[in-house]
KOLTORMAR-376727 format. One record per residue (C-alpha): residue in three letters; x, y, z. Coordinates in steps of 0.2 Angstrom, whole numbers, plus 5000, padded with zeros to 4 digits. Layout:
<pts>
alaXYZ/...
</pts>
This chain:
<pts>
unk499053054889/unk498153164879/unk499153274865/unk498953454867/unk497953564860/unk499553654857/unk500253504846/unk498153474839/unk498153644831/unk499853624823/unk499153464814/unk497753554810/unk498553684802/unk499953574793/unk498653484785/unk497653634780/unk499253704773/unk499853554764/unk497953444760/unk498853244767/unk498753184782/unk499953064777/unk501353184778/unk500753264796/unk500553074802/unk502553034796/unk502953254804/unk502153254819/unk502053044825/unk500253044830/unk499152934823/unk497852944808/unk496252924820/unk496553044831/unk496953144818/unk495453144808/unk494253154827/unk495153304829/unk494553374811/unk492753324817/unk492953384834/unk493553554825/unk492253564812/unk490853504824/unk491353644842/unk492553724833/unk493853714843/unk494853534845/unk495153564868/unk495253404874/unk493553404886/unk493653444905/unk493353304918/unk491853284928/unk492453274942/unk490953184955/unk490653284972/unk491153184988/unk490153084998/unk491153145014/unk491453345018/unk493353355023/unk492653455034/unk491453375041/unk492753205043/unk493953325050/unk493053375064/unk492053195067/unk493853135068/unk494753255081/unk492853265089/unk493053065093/unk494953015090/unk494952845096/unk493252805083/unk493652645071/unk493352655054/unk491852545052/unk491052685066/unk491552855058/unk490652765043/unk489052725051/unk489052935059/unk489252955038/unk488152835031/unk489552775017/unk490552615016/unk492352565027/unk492952615008/unk492152785007/unk493052835026/unk495152755020/unk494852865002/unk494153005010/unk495753015025/unk497452955011/unk496253135002/unk496553225016/unk498353135020/unk497653085039/unk498252915043/unk497452815058/unk499052725067/unk499552805080/unk501352785087/unk501952795103/unk503152975106/unk504552875114/unk505853035121/
</pts>
């Protein structure tokens, strides 16, 4: 897990005030290499915030998949995958992401 931006700023301010990386390592319990990375990042970009995660777009649009499943409720995963021209695993992950189960149990009254 990455350290918070607030902690990073506190560590770097401590080093500016007291001038010792060793004391910052002991006080904040972070590694020397992390502190050195934060210093380099602050020199290069001017901030110490962690990078935003780049998310890839989904291969299958959620609404299209939901519409297809609603119209073809008896379709197997391989049939859905063929329709969208993707793998079965891609469809399985999309269904999991949308909280759609494929098991349909008969309802007992």
